[in-house]
C-alpha positions in Angstrom: 20.5 -54.3 -13.4 22.1 -53.6 -10.1 24.2 -50.7 -11.6 21.1 -49.2 -13.2 19.2 -49.3 -9.9 22.1 -47.6 -8.1 22.2 -44.8 -10.7 18.5 -44.3 -10.5 18.7 -43.9 -6.7 21.7 -41.5 -7.0 20.0 -39.2 -9.5 16.4 -39.4 -8.2 16.6 -36.6 -5.6 18.1 -34.2 -8.2 15.8 -35.2 -11.0 12.8 -35.0 -8.8 13.0 -31.2 -8.2 15.6 -28.4 -8.5 13.4 -26.3 -6.1 12.3 -23.6 -8.5 8.9 -25.1 -8.3 8.8 -24.1 -4.6 9.0 -20.4 -5.4 6.3 -18.0 -6.7 6.6 -14.2 -6.8 4.5 -12.6 -4.1 4.6 -15.7 -1.8 4.4 -14.7 1.9 7.5 -14.9 4.0 6.1 -17.8 6.0 5.4 -19.8 2.9 9.0 -19.4 1.7 10.4 -20.3 5.1 8.3 -23.4 5.1 9.7 -24.5 1.8 13.3 -23.4 2.8 13.3 -24.0 6.6 17.0 -23.4 7.1 17.0 -19.8 5.8 18.6 -17.1 8.0 19.0 -13.3 7.6 21.6 -12.4 5.0 23.6 -9.9 7.0 26.0 -9.1 4.2 23.2 -8.1 1.9 21.8 -5.8 4.6 25.0 -4.0 5.6 26.2 -0.5 4.8 30.0 0.1 5.0 30.6 3.8 5.7 34.0 5.4 5.3 35.3 8.9 5.9 38.5 10.7 6.4 38.7 11.7 10.1 40.7 13.4 12.8 40.7 12.1 16.4 42.4 14.2 19.1 44.5 15.9 16.4 45.5 12.6 14.8 44.6 12.3 11.1 43.3 9.0 9.6 40.0 7.4 8.6 36.9 6.0 10.3 34.8 3.1 9.3 31.3 2.2 10.4 29.3 -1.0 9.6 25.5 -0.9 9.9 23.8 -4.2 9.5 20.1 -4.9 9.8 19.6 -1.3 10.9 22.1 -1.6 13.8 25.7 -0.2 14.1 27.8 -3.3 14.6 31.3 -2.0 14.2 33.3 1.2 14.4 37.1 1.6 13.7 39.5 4.5 13.5 42.8 3.9 11.9 45.5 6.7 11.9 47.6 7.5 8.9 51.0 5.9 9.0 53.7 7.9 10.9 57.4 7.4 11.3 58.8 6.2 14.6 61.8 4.6 16.2 62.7 1.0 15.7 65.7 -1.3 15.7 66.9 0.2 12.4 66.4 3.8 13.7 66.9 3.6 17.5 67.6 7.3 18.0 64.8 8.7 15.9 62.7 11.4 17.6 59.1 11.7 16.2 56.5 14.0 17.6 53.9 12.2 15.4 54.8 8.8 16.9 54.8 10.3 20.4 51.3 11.7 19.7 50.0 8.2 18.8 51.5 6.7 21.9 50.0 9.4 24.1 46.6 8.8 22.6 46.8 5.1 23.0 47.7 5.5 26.7 44.9 8.1 27.1 42.3 5.8 25.7 43.6 2.9 27.8 43.2 5.0 31.0 39.6 6.0 29.9 38.6 2.4 29.2 40.2 1.2 32.3 38.2 3.6 34.4 34.9 2.7 32.6 35.3 -1.1 32.1 38.0 -2.2 34.5 41.2 -4.2 33.5 41.4 -5.4 29.9 40.9 -9.1 28.9 44.2 -8.9 27.0 47.1 -6.5 27.4 50.6 -6.3 25.9 53.4 -3.8 25.4 56.9 -4.1 24.0 59.8 -2.0 23.0 59.9 -0.5 19.6 63.6 -1.5 19.4 63.1 -5.1 20.2 59.7 -6.1 18.8 58.4 -9.5 18.5 58.0 -9.6 14.8 56.2 -13.1 14.7 53.0 -11.2 14.4 52.1 -9.0 11.5 51.2 -6.3 12.2 53.7 -6.0 15.0 52.1 -4.6 18.1 54.0 -2.3 20.5 50.9 -1.3 22.6 47.9 -3.5 22.6 44.7 -3.8 24.9 41.4 -5.5 24.3 38.2 -5.7 26.5 35.7 -8.5 25.8 32.1 -8.8 27.0 30.3 -11.7 25.3 30.3 -11.0 21.6 31.3 -7.3 22.2 34.9 -6.2 21.9 36.8 -2.9 22.3 40.5 -2.7 21.4 43.5 -0.3 21.1 46.4 -1.3 18.9 49.5 0.7 18.2 51.5 -1.3 15.7 53.8 -1.5 12.7 51.5 -2.7 10.0 54.3 -4.3 8.0 56.6 -3.6 5.1 55.8 -0.2 3.7 58.3 -0.4 0.9 56.7 0.3 -2.4 57.4 -2.5 -4.8 54.5 -2.3 -7.1 55.2 -1.4 -10.6 52.4 1.1 -10.8 52.5 2.4 -7.3 52.0 6.2 -6.8 55.1 8.2 -5.9 56.1 8.2 -2.2 54.4 10.7 0.0 56.2 13.1 2.3 55.6 10.7 5.2 56.8 7.7 3.3 60.1 9.5 2.6 60.7 10.3 6.3 63.3 8.0 8.0 62.1 5.4 10.5 59.6 2.6 10.7 55.8 3.3 10.1 53.2 3.0 12.8 49.4 3.2 13.0 47.0 3.5 15.8 43.7 1.6 15.6 40.7 2.0 17.9 38.0 -0.5 17.2 34.6 -1.5 18.8 32.6 -4.5 17.7 29.2 -5.8 18.8 25.6 -4.7 19.4 25.4 -4.8 23.2 25.3 -1.6 25.3 28.2 -2.6 27.5 30.7 -0.3 25.7 28.2 2.4 24.9 29.7 4.7 27.5 32.5 5.3 25.0 31.1 4.0 21.7 28.0 4.1 19.6 27.6 0.4 18.9 24.0 -0.7 18.9 22.4 2.5 17.7 19.9 2.4 14.8 20.7 3.6 11.3 18.3 6.5 11.9 20.1 7.6 15.1 23.5 7.3 13.2 22.2 9.7 10.6 21.2 12.2 13.3 24.7 11.9 14.9 26.6 12.0 11.6 24.5 14.0 9.0 27.5 14.3 6.7 27.6 10.5 6.4 23.9 9.9 6.1 24.0 9.4 2.3 26.2 6.3 2.9 23.5 4.6 5.0 21.6 2.5 2.5 18.0 1.3 2.7 18.4 -2.4 2.2 15.5 -4.8 1.4 14.8 -7.6 3.8 17.2 -10.3 2.7 17.5 -14.0 3.6 19.9 -16.8 2.6 19.9 -20.6 2.9 22.5 -23.2 1.7 21.7 -25.3 -1.3 23.2 -28.8 -1.1 21.3 -30.6 -3.8 24.4 -30.4 -6.2 27.4 -29.6 -4.0 28.2 -27.8 -0.7 28.9 -24.3 -2.3 25.4 -23.3 -3.4 23.1 -20.7 -1.8 19.5 -19.5 -2.4 19.0 -15.8 -1.6 15.6 -14.1 -1.2 14.4 -10.5 -0.8 11.0 -9.4 0.6 8.9 -6.3 0.4 6.1 -6.0 2.9 6.7 -9.7 3.8 6.1 -10.8 0.2 8.7 -12.4 -2.0 10.1 -9.8 -4.4 13.3 -11.4 -5.8 15.3 -14.6 -5.5 18.5 -16.1 -6.8 20.4 -19.4 -6.8 24.2 -19.3 -7.1 26.4 -22.4 -7.3 30.1 -22.7 -8.0 31.9 -26.1 -8.5 35.0 -27.6 -9.9 38.2 -29.4 -8.7 39.0 -26.5 -6.4 35.5 -26.8 -4.8 33.5 -30.0 -4.3 33.7 -32.2 -7.3 36.3 -33.1 -10.0 36.0 -31.3 -13.3 34.0 -34.0 -15.2 31.6 -34.6 -12.3 31.1 -30.9 -11.6 30.2 -30.3 -15.2 27.7 -33.3 -15.3 26.0 -32.4 -12.0 25.6 -28.6 -12.9 24.5 -29.5 -16.4 21.8 -31.8 -14.9 20.7 -29.2 -12.4 20.5 -26.5 -15.1 18.2 -28.7 -17.2 16.0 -29.5 -14.3 15.7 -25.9 -13.5 15.0 -24.9 -17.1 12.3 -27.6 -17.5 10.6 -26.3 -14.2 10.8 -22.7 -15.4 9.4 -23.6 -18.8 6.6 -25.5 -17.2 5.8 -22.5 -15.0 6.4 -19.7 -17.5 6.3 -21.2 -21.0 9.0 -20.8 -23.6 11.8 -18.3 -22.8 12.2 -15.0 -24.7 15.9 -15.8 -25.4 17.7 -19.2 -25.3 21.3 -20.3 -25.8 22.0 -24.0 -25.6 25.6 -25.2 -26.3 25.6 -28.1 -23.8 28.1 -30.9 -24.4 27.0 -34.5 -24.2 30.2 -35.1 -22.1 32.7 -32.6 -20.9 35.8 -32.1 -23.1 39.0 -30.8 -21.7 40.2 -27.7 -23.5 42.7 -25.9 -21.3 43.8 -22.4 -22.2 46.9 -20.4 -21.2 44.7 -17.3 -21.3 41.6 -16.4 -19.4 38.5 -17.7 -21.2 34.8 -17.6 -20.5 32.5 -20.2 -22.0 28.7 -20.1 -21.8 27.0 -23.5 -22.1 23.4 -22.5 -21.5 21.3 -19.3 -20.8 17.7 -18.5 -20.9 15.6 -15.4 -20.1 12.0 -14.8 -19.5 10.7 -11.1 -19.3 7.8 -9.9 -17.2 7.4 -6.1 -17.4 10.0 -4.6 -15.1 11.2 -8.0 -13.9 12.8 -11.1 -15.4 13.8 -14.6 -14.8 17.3 -15.4 -16.0 19.6 -18.4 -15.8 23.1 -19.2 -17.0 25.5 -22.1 -16.8 29.1 -21.2 -17.7 32.8 -21.9 -17.1 35.7 -19.7 -16.4 39.4 -20.8 -16.9 42.8 -19.3 -17.4 46.3 -20.5 -17.1 47.3 -24.2 -17.1 47.9 -24.1 -13.4 44.2 -23.2 -12.6 41.4 -25.6 -12.7 38.2 -24.7 -14.6 35.4 -23.2 -12.5 31.8 -24.0 -13.3 29.0 -21.5 -12.3 25.3 -21.8 -12.3 23.2 -18.7 -11.6 19.4 -18.3 -11.6 17.9 -15.0 -10.8 14.4 -13.5 -10.6 14.0 -9.8 -10.0 14.0 -6.3 -11.5 15.3 -6.1 -15.1 17.7 -3.3 -14.4 19.8 -5.6 -12.2 23.1 -6.3 -13.9 24.0 -10.0 -14.3 
């Protein structure tokens, strides 16, 4: 009797509710937040990563901008690799490398005049570098102000030898003698402390005005929020999107297995139980599904494969015009050295979203 009581206590919270009953399309933002009080903005879902080939002071490379929640959070310019002197090529003369060093020093003097001495500063000879760090810095400076950072890094990124079987043929620069170097200028943060030299903190609209050729890469993201789901394990998350402060879509994503929270058998049993509770809640709310696949095992059976394999245990779908409610419980595995990974996904939203 004691064992039975303990089992009932252990499974009661999970059996009581899988939380789908707390969600209804069109709910207000405040209602959802009341039911999921820990939710926070999902910055990754509201970010645009913008790339472009660029030339800074005659130096070719690429620039990257990150706009999150309509604010420019990060800018980085990285030069294309150029050949320069090093221990293996001590007498090498390189105008390209000299140009990188000249620009690094020029930027340092500019930032020094604007923001004072850097928080961190380091230089070292190209011929005797400290290779304990990868990339190996030969000229490095960083300014910090709270969460805001501004940095200059001239470094050897690492081994540039092409060892990949399908690597493209070496470029003209790759074939030049010497070690390869890149110059990186980066600013991170939203504060206006570094705005005398950077654009951090400007809105997406202002960014489009400043960079009309990049405006197409600035996406219009829905208002997205996220909260951890710990009913089954510590690797689950609910995500919500809102339009005009009304719930428009939501999803639950859980991954478990021996490489995550629970051993294989326990992970299967827990996610199977959670799947069935979610399914019963969905059926109670929306009726029978339009499609249903149920290949649940009473108990998990080990069936390792030397090749990648995907197994679907359960899936169900309800259709509502241009939207759908979809759920799937499956397993991925491959190679005897890799443990099976179990995955539970529930999604409500527009039908054109690929699952």
